[in-house]
C-alpha positions in Angstrom: 0.0 0.0 0.0 1.4 3.4 -1.0 1.8 6.2 1.5 -1.1 8.0 -0.2 -3.4 5.0 0.0 -2.5 4.8 3.7 -3.3 8.5 4.1 -6.7 8.0 2.5 -7.5 5.0 4.7 -6.4 6.9 7.8 -8.6 9.9 6.9 -11.6 7.6 6.6 -14.8 9.5 5.9 -13.2 12.9 5.9 -13.8 15.1 2.8 -11.9 13.8 -0.2 -8.7 15.5 -1.2 -8.8 17.3 -4.5 -6.6 16.1 -7.3 -4.5 19.3 -6.8 -4.0 18.6 -3.1 -3.1 15.0 -3.9 -0.5 16.2 -6.4 0.9 18.7 -3.9 1.3 16.0 -1.2 2.9 13.5 -3.7 5.4 16.2 -4.6 6.0 17.1 -1.0 6.5 13.5 0.0 9.1 13.0 -2.8 11.3 15.9 -1.7 14.7 15.2 -0.1 15.2 16.3 3.4 16.6 19.8 4.0 20.4 20.2 4.2 20.8 21.7 7.6 24.5 22.2 7.5 24.5 24.7 4.6 25.3 28.4 5.3 22.3 30.7 6.1 22.6 32.6 2.8 22.5 29.4 0.8 19.5 28.1 2.6 15.8 28.6 2.3 13.8 29.0 5.5 10.0 29.4 5.8 8.4 31.6 8.5 5.1 30.1 9.5 2.4 31.6 11.7 -1.2 30.8 12.7 -4.5 32.3 13.7 -6.6 30.3 16.2 -9.8 30.8 18.2 -7.7 31.4 21.3 -4.5 30.5 23.1 -5.6 27.3 24.8 -4.0 24.3 23.1 -6.5 21.9 24.7 -9.7 23.7 23.6 -9.0 26.1 20.8 -8.6 25.3 17.1 -6.7 26.5 14.2 -8.4 29.0 11.9 -5.8 30.1 9.4 -2.1 29.6 8.4 0.4 32.0 6.9 3.9 31.5 5.6 6.7 33.6 4.0 9.9 32.2 2.4 13.3 33.6 3.3 15.7 32.4 0.6 19.3 33.3 0.3 18.9 36.0 3.0 16.1 37.8 1.2 12.4 38.1 1.6 10.4 37.3 -1.5 6.8 38.6 -1.3 5.7 36.2 -4.1 6.9 33.3 -1.9 4.1 33.6 0.5 0.9 31.7 1.5 -2.2 32.4 3.4 -5.3 30.2 3.8 -8.2 29.8 6.2 -8.9 26.2 7.2 -12.7 26.4 6.6 -14.3 25.0 4.6 -11.6 22.6 3.5 -8.8 22.2 6.1 -6.9 19.5 4.2 -6.7 21.6 1.1 -5.4 24.6 3.1 -2.8 22.5 4.9 -1.7 20.7 1.7 -1.2 24.2 0.1 1.0 25.2 3.1 3.1 22.1 2.7 3.4 22.9 -1.0 5.0 26.3 -0.1 7.0 25.0 2.8 8.5 22.0 1.2 10.9 20.5 3.8 12.6 23.8 4.6 13.5 24.6 8.2 10.6 26.4 9.8 10.9 29.7 11.7 8.2 30.6 14.3 7.6 33.0 17.1 6.5 31.0 20.1 6.8 27.4 19.0 5.0 26.0 22.0 1.8 27.4 20.5 2.3 27.6 16.8 4.2 24.3 16.4 1.6 22.4 18.4 -1.3 23.9 16.6 0.2 23.1 13.2 1.3 19.6 14.0 -2.0 18.7 15.5 -3.9 20.1 12.5 -1.6 18.3 10.0 -2.1 15.0 11.8 -5.9 15.5 12.1 -6.7 16.7 8.6 -3.9 15.5 6.4 -2.7 12.4 8.4 0.9 13.4 8.3 3.4 14.1 11.1 6.3 15.9 9.2 9.6 16.2 11.0 10.8 19.8 10.5 13.7 21.7 12.1 11.9 24.4 14.1 13.7 27.6 14.9 11.9 29.7 17.6 12.6 33.4 17.6 11.0 33.7 21.0 14.3 32.2 22.4 16.7 33.0 19.5 16.2 36.7 19.5 17.2 37.4 23.2 20.1 35.1 22.8 21.4 37.2 19.9 20.3 40.7 20.9 20.6 40.9 24.7 21.3 44.6 24.4 17.7 45.1 23.2 15.8 42.5 25.3 17.7 40.0 27.3 14.7 37.7 28.1 12.0 36.2 26.0 9.3 38.9 25.2 6.2 39.5 23.1 6.3 39.8 19.4 5.1 43.4 19.8 8.1 44.2 22.0 10.6 42.9 19.4 8.8 44.8 16.6 9.1 48.0 18.6 12.8 47.3 19.4 13.6 47.0 15.7 11.1 49.6 14.4 9.3 46.9 12.4 5.8 47.4 11.0 3.5 45.1 9.1 0.3 45.4 7.0 -1.9 43.7 9.6 -1.2 42.6 13.2 -2.8 39.4 14.6 -3.2 38.1 11.1 -1.3 34.9 10.2 0.4 36.4 7.2 0.7 39.9 8.5 2.6 38.7 11.6 4.6 36.2 9.6 5.9 39.1 7.5 7.0 40.9 10.7 8.6 37.7 12.0 10.5 37.2 8.7 12.0 40.7 9.0 13.1 39.9 12.6 14.6 36.6 11.3 16.7 38.5 8.7 18.2 40.5 11.5 18.8 37.3 13.5 20.6 35.6 10.5 23.0 38.5 10.2 23.7 38.8 14.0 24.2 35.0 14.3 27.3 35.2 12.1 29.1 37.2 14.9 28.4 34.2 17.2 29.9 31.8 14.5 26.4 30.4 14.1 26.2 29.9 10.4 23.7 27.2 9.5 20.1 26.1 10.2 21.3 23.4 12.6 23.5 25.9 14.3 20.6 28.3 14.9 18.6 25.5 16.4 21.5 24.5 18.7 22.0 28.1 19.8 18.4 28.7 20.7 18.3 25.4 22.6 21.4 26.3 24.6 19.9 29.6 25.6 16.6 28.0 26.6 18.4 25.5 28.8 20.3 28.4 30.4 16.9 29.9 31.2 15.7 26.5 32.5 12.4 26.7 30.6 
């Protein structure tokens, strides 16, 4: 049984995937894993962000997803994605995977966004992808202690860097702001000899362990 047949069986009576969504998922599944030891400016990252009914992981649900590509140290507005989960959550999430590929993912507050996304992908698409997650909630204070030396709100970091976006509390609007912060983080990381996606993940993990959170 192919992985797609297993996926259809696992989804049971859920709404059938469109041919386009099936094509996207086939292409995604065939992609090689990301090369996590390549330099930042030869790597593609994708900033992902969510909108949900609230902040309770146990009771709230995902409403929309947004993503922005950061490739070669540049933001590309055309390399972006936004979709609401209703009325077809599997289609929306397949589209997200189509843009993300298997790139390292950049989020702000992974404890919420990562859990929301992983739960939705498992529930609606039947997949549990293994991405490298880079969380600016911990990475930024580790790189810019002169601005804020502890984890802080996204709004605080936007103010610290003078960053604006076209719409706050919107999955794509906030993703655009997070992507701008990530560009600053990429550049500053070089001064710490942190030069790869894997290095960023290790740096944030060490800082988090130092905080004991």
